[in-house]
C-alpha positions, 0 to 999 in steps of 0.5 A: 486483499491488500498483498494481492492489491500490493503484488499486481502494482508491482507486476505492473510498475515492472518491479520485483518485491526486492526492488520494491523494498529498496525504494521504500527503505524496507529489510526485503522479506518485510513484504512477504512477511506480510503475506504470510501473516495478513498484515499491514505496513505502517502509515508511513511505509505505505504512503511511501509504497503508494508514491512508489507504485504512484497509487494512493494508501486508500486504494491499497488497504480498500482497493478504491480510489478516492474521488475528487471533494468528496467528503465520503472518501476523505473518510475512507482514506481517514480510516485506512490510515487508522488500520495502518496505525 
């Protein structure tokens, strides 16, 4: 689940939800709202989060990493981005 991966990466990067919110310029309660509602960030926010947490949008959304030169992974990434929109 997205919020589970997000929380794991926040801890691994020694951050707090508040510090991540500040880094990606969103309201601090927004991350808690995603957890409560089972919702997702917008695509542009997901990109900022992935960059801040040193990961990919695909991993945040699907739990899978993109593989180089793999059209199947590129399609997964496109679907992950569509899901966020």
